[in-house]
C-alpha positions, 0 to 999 in steps of 0.5 A: 686576629688579636688576643690582646687585653687592655692593661689594667690596673693602679699602674694605668692611670689612663685606663678605667678598669671596670665600670659597673652598675650596682642594680641593687643599690642604683648606683655605679661604681668605677673600680680601679684594681691593684693586685700588687702587695702595697709597697709604702713607696712615693711611686705607688702612692703617685700612681694611685693619685693619678689614676683617681684623678683620671677616673675622677675626670672621667665621671665629671668631665662628661666622657662616663655620660658620653660612653654610658648615657644610661648610668647618668644622674646616678650614685658614684663611687670610687672603688679600689680593689686590692689583693693586700691592706694599704699601708698607714702612708696610703690609707691616709691618702686615702682618707684625705681623698674620701673627704674631698671626693665627698663634696662631690657626692661621690663616695670612695670604697677600699675593698681587700680581696686577698685573702681574709680582707683587712677588716674594718679595723684597718682604716681604710674604710670610712667610719670603720665600717 
């Protein structure tokens, strides 16, 4: 019996880390995990871009509807759960992504899961939420 698990995280673009039905809000969260500290590198930004593209493809090209038919038609958000606050280059990139996917009716949220989170002034939340 294999106890191997599927690798998760931003560095594994082909993996959908978590699909969660948020019953209180009636929405679906496609959650990306980033357990590593942000390093400001172009490689990390590229990995994040590839992960977001894979998530959008999963959501918009019918794969999610096929795998989770009960979630079809519910409001959708991409959610990035990370260990540390994103660096300035990543915040800028996420802001651009948020603007673009809003046209598809998709929200983007960032949650810093490390000690204390990042707070509303970090710039990685839409409208400083």
